N, CA and C of each residue as an Amber inpcrd file, in Angstrom:
protein
   354
 -27.4580000   8.9980000 -37.6850000 -26.3760000   9.2150000 -36.7630000
 -26.5810000  10.5500000 -36.0810000 -26.3280000  10.5660000 -34.8150000
 -26.5470000  11.7400000 -34.0100000 -25.2210000  12.1610000 -33.3800000
 -24.8430000  13.4210000 -33.5510000 -23.6370000  13.9530000 -32.9270000
 -24.0730000  14.9870000 -31.9020000 -23.7450000  14.7330000 -30.6410000
 -24.1080000  15.6510000 -29.5730000 -22.8510000  16.2340000 -28.9380000
 -23.0400000  17.3070000 -28.1870000 -21.9510000  17.9810000 -27.5000000
 -22.2120000  17.9190000 -26.0040000 -21.1300000  17.7140000 -25.2500000
 -21.3220000  17.5980000 -23.8130000 -20.0490000  18.0170000 -23.0770000
 -20.2360000  18.6030000 -21.9200000 -19.1280000  18.9640000 -21.0500000
 -18.6680000  17.7070000 -20.2960000 -17.3580000  17.5340000 -20.1540000
 -16.8370000  16.3380000 -19.4750000 -17.2480000  16.2800000 -18.0100000
 -17.6440000  17.3990000 -17.4400000 -18.0430000  17.4280000 -16.0370000
 -19.4730000  16.9160000 -15.8420000 -20.2050000  16.7730000 -16.9450000
 -21.5490000  16.1980000 -16.8630000 -21.4390000  14.6790000 -16.7780000
 -22.4060000  14.1000000 -16.1460000 -22.4390000  12.6560000 -15.9640000
 -22.6000000  11.9230000 -17.2980000 -21.8800000  10.8270000 -17.4520000
 -22.0370000   9.9790000 -18.6370000 -23.3960000   9.2990000 -18.5770000
 -24.0370000   9.2460000 -19.7290000 -25.3450000   8.5960000 -19.8330000
 -25.2680000   7.5010000 -20.8890000 -26.1250000   6.5240000 -20.7790000
 -26.1610000   5.4170000 -21.7290000 -26.3770000   5.9110000 -23.1540000
 -27.2110000   6.9330000 -23.3100000 -27.5510000   7.4260000 -24.6440000
 -26.4640000   8.3270000 -25.2380000 -25.3410000   8.5290000 -24.5240000
 -24.2280000   9.2990000 -25.0950000 -23.5880000   8.5620000 -26.2730000
 -23.7530000   7.2580000 -26.3200000 -23.1270000   6.4830000 -27.3890000
 -21.6190000   6.4940000 -27.2350000 -20.9120000   6.6410000 -28.3300000
 -19.4560000   6.6920000 -28.3280000 -19.0240000   8.0780000 -27.8360000
 -18.3360000   8.1160000 -26.7090000 -17.9080000   9.3790000 -26.1030000
 -16.4710000   9.6700000 -26.5300000 -16.2890000  10.8120000 -27.2090000
 -14.9780000  11.1580000 -27.7460000 -14.5190000  12.4890000 -27.1640000
 -13.4500000  12.4480000 -26.3910000 -12.8580000  13.6720000 -25.8630000
 -12.0900000  14.3390000 -26.9950000 -12.3850000  15.6090000 -27.2530000
 -11.7770000  16.3120000 -28.3800000 -10.9910000  17.5460000 -27.9360000
 -10.6080000  17.6010000 -26.6750000  -9.7550000  18.6870000 -26.1850000
  -8.2890000  18.3020000 -26.3780000  -7.4540000  19.3010000 -26.5760000
  -6.0200000  19.0720000 -26.7720000  -5.3660000  18.5380000 -25.4950000
  -5.8280000  18.9860000 -24.3360000  -5.2690000  18.5610000 -23.0520000
  -6.2940000  17.7520000 -22.2720000  -5.7960000  16.8220000 -21.4660000
  -6.6830000  16.0550000 -20.5900000  -7.2670000  17.0080000 -19.5440000
  -8.5460000  16.8620000 -19.2170000  -9.1800000  17.7410000 -18.2190000
  -8.4890000  17.6450000 -16.8610000  -8.0560000  18.7720000 -16.3560000
  -7.3220000  18.8330000 -15.0940000  -8.1820000  18.2940000 -13.9590000
  -7.6020000  17.4160000 -13.1880000  -8.2590000  16.9030000 -11.9920000
  -9.2810000  15.8100000 -12.2220000  -9.4570000  15.3720000 -13.4670000
 -10.4490000  14.3260000 -13.7340000  -9.7610000  13.0130000 -14.0760000
 -10.2660000  11.9540000 -13.4900000  -9.7330000  10.6220000 -13.7820000
 -10.3400000  10.0870000 -15.0790000  -9.7100000   9.0530000 -15.6110000
 -10.2460000   8.4140000 -16.8180000 -11.6400000   7.8650000 -16.5480000
 -11.8710000   7.3540000 -15.3400000 -13.1960000   6.8390000 -14.9980000
 -14.2560000   7.9300000 -14.9950000 -13.8940000   9.1140000 -14.5150000
 -14.8700000  10.2050000 -14.4730000 -15.2050000  10.7040000 -15.8820000
 -14.1870000  10.8590000 -16.7100000 -14.4160000  11.3450000 -18.0750000
 -15.1710000  10.2970000 -18.8820000 -14.8240000   9.0400000 -18.6800000
 -15.5130000   7.9200000 -19.3280000 -15.5500000   8.0790000 -20.8560000
 -14.3960000   8.4630000 -21.4120000 -14.3080000   8.6350000 -22.8670000
 -13.9060000   7.3180000 -23.5160000 -14.5410000   7.0000000 -24.6140000
 -14.1590000   5.8190000 -25.3860000 -12.8940000   6.0910000 -26.1880000
 -12.7400000   7.3430000 -26.6010000 -11.5950000   7.7500000 -27.4180000
 -11.1650000   9.1500000 -27.0230000  -9.8960000   9.4530000 -27.3100000
  -9.3900000  10.8060000 -27.1010000  -8.6660000  11.2180000 -28.3720000
  -9.2460000  12.1590000 -29.0930000  -8.6610000  12.6720000 -30.3270000
  -8.2250000  14.1120000 -30.1140000  -7.0850000  14.2840000 -29.4570000
  -6.6160000  15.6350000 -29.1630000  -6.1300000  16.3760000 -30.3970000
  -5.7500000  15.6420000 -31.4290000  -5.2000000  16.3150000 -32.6110000
  -6.2610000  16.9560000 -33.4990000  -7.5370000  16.7340000 -33.2200000
  -8.5600000  17.4270000 -34.0140000  -9.0680000  18.6880000 -33.3200000
  -8.5110000  18.9840000 -32.1570000  -8.7880000  20.2690000 -31.5040000
  -8.0160000  21.3500000 -32.2600000  -8.4150000  22.5990000 -32.1150000
  -7.6570000  23.6650000 -32.7730000  -6.2090000  23.6790000 -32.2850000
  -5.3100000  24.1030000 -33.1490000  -3.9100000  24.2270000 -32.7410000
  -3.8260000  25.1820000 -31.5560000  -2.7720000  25.0450000 -30.7820000
  -2.5980000  25.9160000 -29.6240000  -2.5120000  27.3740000 -30.0610000
  -1.8250000  27.6220000 -31.1650000  -1.6910000  28.9860000 -31.6810000
  -3.0530000  29.5790000 -32.0150000  -3.8870000  28.8020000 -32.7080000
  -5.2140000  29.2870000 -33.0860000  -6.0920000  29.4980000 -31.8600000
  -6.0610000  28.5590000 -30.9320000  -6.8810000  28.6710000 -29.7280000
  -6.4830000  29.8930000 -28.8990000  -5.1870000  30.1230000 -28.7670000
  -4.7250000  31.2850000 -28.0050000  -5.1180000  32.5840000 -28.6970000
  -4.9990000  32.6270000 -30.0220000  -5.3880000  33.8190000 -30.7600000
  -6.8790000  34.1130000 -30.5670000  -7.7080000  33.0760000 -30.6800000
  -9.1560000  33.2470000 -30.5680000  -9.5550000  33.6760000 -29.1590000
  -9.1020000  32.9450000 -28.1560000  -9.3950000  33.3050000 -26.7780000
 -10.8670000  33.4470000 -26.4510000 -11.7350000  32.7390000 -27.1710000
 -13.1940000  32.7940000 -26.9720000 -13.7680000  34.1960000 -27.1840000
 -13.1330000  34.9790000 -28.0350000 -13.5760000  36.3340000 -28.3400000
 -14.6450000  36.2740000 -29.4330000 -15.9150000  36.5840000 -29.1070000
 -16.9840000  36.5260000 -30.1130000 -16.6920000  37.3730000 -31.3490000
 -15.9170000  38.4330000 -31.2060000 -15.5800000  39.2830000 -32.3340000
 -14.6720000  38.5940000 -33.3510000 -14.0170000  37.5290000 -32.9330000
 -13.1230000  36.7730000 -33.8120000 -13.7680000  35.4780000 -34.3140000
 -15.0310000  35.2390000 -33.9650000 -15.6870000  33.9580000 -34.2330000
 -15.6800000  33.5590000 -35.7100000 -16.0780000  34.4490000 -36.5840000
 -16.1570000  34.0950000 -38.0070000 -14.7850000  33.7470000 -38.5740000
 -13.7900000  34.5380000 -38.2390000 -12.4400000  34.2540000 -38.7180000
 -11.9000000  32.9680000 -38.0980000 -12.1910000  32.7430000 -36.8170000
 -11.7770000  31.5130000 -36.1460000 -12.3660000  30.2900000 -36.8550000
 -13.6480000  30.3660000 -37.2030000 -14.2830000  29.2430000 -37.9070000
 -13.5360000  28.9030000 -39.1920000 -13.2130000  29.9220000 -39.9710000
 -12.5070000  29.6950000 -41.2360000 -11.1470000  29.0350000 -41.0090000
 -10.3960000  29.5500000 -40.0550000  -9.0680000  28.9970000 -39.7780000
  -9.1690000  27.5700000 -39.2410000 -10.1120000  27.3180000 -38.3450000
 -10.2430000  25.9760000 -37.7680000 -10.6790000  24.9640000 -38.8320000
 -11.6050000  25.3340000 -39.6900000 -12.0070000  24.4400000 -40.7800000
 -10.8070000  24.1440000 -41.6720000  -9.9790000  25.1380000 -41.9190000
  -8.7490000  24.9150000 -42.6680000  -7.8520000  23.8960000 -41.9890000
  -7.7480000  23.9780000 -40.6730000  -6.9540000  22.9880000 -39.9300000
  -7.5770000  21.5960000 -40.0450000  -8.9030000  21.5280000 -39.9580000
  -9.5660000  20.2190000 -40.0550000  -9.3170000  19.5730000 -41.4110000
  -9.2360000  20.3680000 -42.4560000  -8.9480000  19.8250000 -43.7930000
  -7.5890000  19.1270000 -43.8320000  -6.6710000  19.5250000 -42.9620000
  -5.3340000  18.9130000 -42.9400000  -5.2720000  17.7010000 -42.0190000
  -6.3650000  17.3950000 -41.3470000  -6.3930000  16.2920000 -40.3680000
  -7.3450000  15.1890000 -40.8150000  -7.3470000  14.8890000 -42.0940000
  -8.3260000  13.9580000 -42.6530000  -8.2080000  12.5400000 -42.0890000
  -7.0110000  12.0700000 -41.8030000  -6.8700000  10.7080000 -41.2620000
  -7.5560000  10.5960000 -39.9000000  -7.3160000  11.5620000 -39.0280000
  -7.9570000  11.5500000 -37.7080000  -9.4610000  11.7360000 -37.8300000
  -9.8690000  12.6590000 -38.6980000 -11.2960000  12.8890000 -38.8850000
 -11.9750000  11.6210000 -39.3930000 -11.3500000  10.9420000 -40.3350000
 -11.9370000   9.7190000 -40.8800000 -12.0750000   8.6490000 -39.8050000
 -11.0850000   8.5620000 -38.9130000 -11.1650000   7.5790000 -37.8320000
 -12.3270000   7.8850000 -36.8920000 -12.5240000   9.1540000 -36.5640000
 -13.6620000   9.5430000 -35.7210000 -14.9660000   9.1820000 -36.4150000
 -15.0600000   9.5210000 -37.6840000 -16.2810000   9.2560000 -38.4440000
 -16.5170000   7.7500000 -38.5720000 -15.4660000   6.9850000 -38.8460000
 -15.6120000   5.5340000 -38.9690000 -16.1650000   4.9140000 -37.6960000
 -15.7650000   5.4420000 -36.5750000 -16.2380000   4.9090000 -35.2970000
 -17.6450000   5.3830000 -34.9560000 -18.1210000   6.3740000 -35.6910000
 -19.3990000   6.9690000 -35.3350000 -20.5790000   6.5190000 -36.1830000
 -20.3360000   5.8280000 -37.2820000 -21.4590000   5.4040000 -38.1180000
 -22.4130000   4.5060000 -37.3480000 -23.6860000   4.7430000 -37.5310000
 -24.7710000   3.9530000 -36.9390000 -24.8260000   4.0550000 -35.4200000
 -24.2470000   5.1030000 -34.8670000 -24.2540000   5.3060000 -33.4170000
 -24.5260000   6.7560000 -33.1070000 -24.7640000   6.9790000 -31.8510000
 -24.7230000   8.3390000 -31.3440000 -23.2900000   8.5980000 -30.9240000
 -22.7960000   9.7640000 -31.2570000 -21.4610000  10.1770000 -30.8540000
 -21.6080000  11.4250000 -30.0050000 -20.9160000  11.4420000 -28.8800000
 -20.9040000  12.6180000 -28.0270000 -19.4910000  13.1700000 -27.9970000
 -19.3520000  14.4040000 -28.4690000 -18.0610000  15.0870000 -28.4430000
 -17.9280000  15.7660000 -27.0900000 -16.8690000  15.4270000 -26.3750000
 -16.6600000  15.9230000 -25.0200000 -15.5970000  17.0180000 -24.9850000
 -15.8540000  18.0280000 -24.1740000 -14.9160000  19.1250000 -23.9710000
 -15.0590000  19.6550000 -22.5460000 -14.0650000  20.4000000 -22.0760000
 -14.1690000  20.9630000 -20.7300000 -15.1150000  22.1590000 -20.6890000
 -15.3700000  22.7550000 -21.8190000 -16.2750000  23.9110000 -21.8590000
 -17.7100000  23.4570000 -21.6110000 -18.4790000  24.3060000 -20.9450000
 -19.8820000  23.9550000 -20.7090000 -20.8240000  24.8800000 -21.4670000
 -20.2690000  25.7190000 -22.3380000 -21.0680000  26.6310000 -23.1520000
 -20.5430000  26.5000000 -24.5800000 -21.4350000  26.2780000 -25.5290000
 -21.0050000  25.9070000 -26.8750000 -21.2440000  26.9720000 -27.9430000
 -21.7420000  28.1420000 -27.5610000 -22.0390000  29.1640000 -28.5610000
 -20.8090000  29.5280000 -29.3770000 -19.6850000  29.7580000 -28.7180000
 -18.4400000  30.1090000 -29.4000000 -17.3740000  29.0460000 -29.1270000
 -17.7580000  27.8070000 -29.2860000 -16.8500000  26.6870000 -29.0250000
 -16.5340000  25.9380000 -30.3130000 -15.2910000  25.5290000 -30.4280000
 -14.8720000  24.7930000 -31.6220000 -15.5940000  23.4540000 -31.7710000
 -16.1290000  22.8890000 -30.6940000 -16.8270000  21.6090000 -30.8290000
 -18.0760000  21.7450000 -31.7010000 -18.6680000  22.9150000 -31.6960000
 -19.8010000  23.1760000 -32.6090000 -19.3510000  23.1150000 -34.0530000
 -18.2170000  23.7280000 -34.3370000 -17.6690000  23.7120000 -35.6880000
 -17.3120000  22.2810000 -36.0770000 -16.7050000  21.5510000 -35.1470000
 -16.3130000  20.1660000 -35.4030000 -17.5290000  19.3030000 -35.7180000
 -18.5940000  19.4380000 -34.9300000 -19.8230000  18.6810000 -35.1820000
 -20.3800000  19.0000000 -36.5660000 -20.4870000  20.2730000 -36.8790000
 -21.0340000  20.6710000 -38.1790000 -20.1430000  20.1890000 -39.3220000
 -18.8510000  20.2340000 -39.1210000 -17.8980000  19.7550000 -40.1330000
 -18.1200000  18.2610000 -40.3910000 -18.2720000  17.4940000 -39.3120000
 -18.5280000  16.0490000 -39.4530000 -19.8200000  15.8120000 -40.2220000
 -20.8610000  16.5230000 -39.8640000 -22.1610000  16.3080000 -40.4950000
 -22.1720000  16.7290000 -41.9630000 -21.4660000  17.7980000 -42.2970000
 -21.4720000  18.3080000 -43.6550000 -20.4930000  17.5530000 -44.5690000
 -19.2800000  17.3420000 -44.0940000 -18.2300000  16.7700000 -44.9470000
 -18.2380000  15.2450000 -44.9940000 -18.8450000  14.6170000 -44.0060000
 -18.8070000  13.1600000 -43.9700000 -20.1860000  12.5370000 -44.0290000
 -21.2160000  13.3580000 -44.0730000 -22.5830000  12.8470000 -44.1930000
 -22.8590000  11.7710000 -43.1580000 -22.4930000  12.0660000 -41.8850000
 -22.7140000  11.0870000 -40.8160000 -24.0780000  11.2570000 -40.2000000
């Protein structure tokens, strides 16, 4: 199983597999056809409070990771549904961000791979 990360503004490709939008809010100005997401799991994005606190500040990255993983532990039903849909496929996690160095989607991908052996 392959979990990839992609910006929603990039073109959908056949090899994206199951495309899952994982942002809390729908991308502004984009239609459902443009996003071309198979699923939208907004509840596995970081809480608004956590996201606002982090603010993409690299100095807060390590602490943000710990807090976000803690949140993911409380969202097991949603996480299991994402994982169930992803077995034996490629899954592409979609977000509005186009840079993933300090993005929660990286943490989410690693969490899926480590905790669910996908």
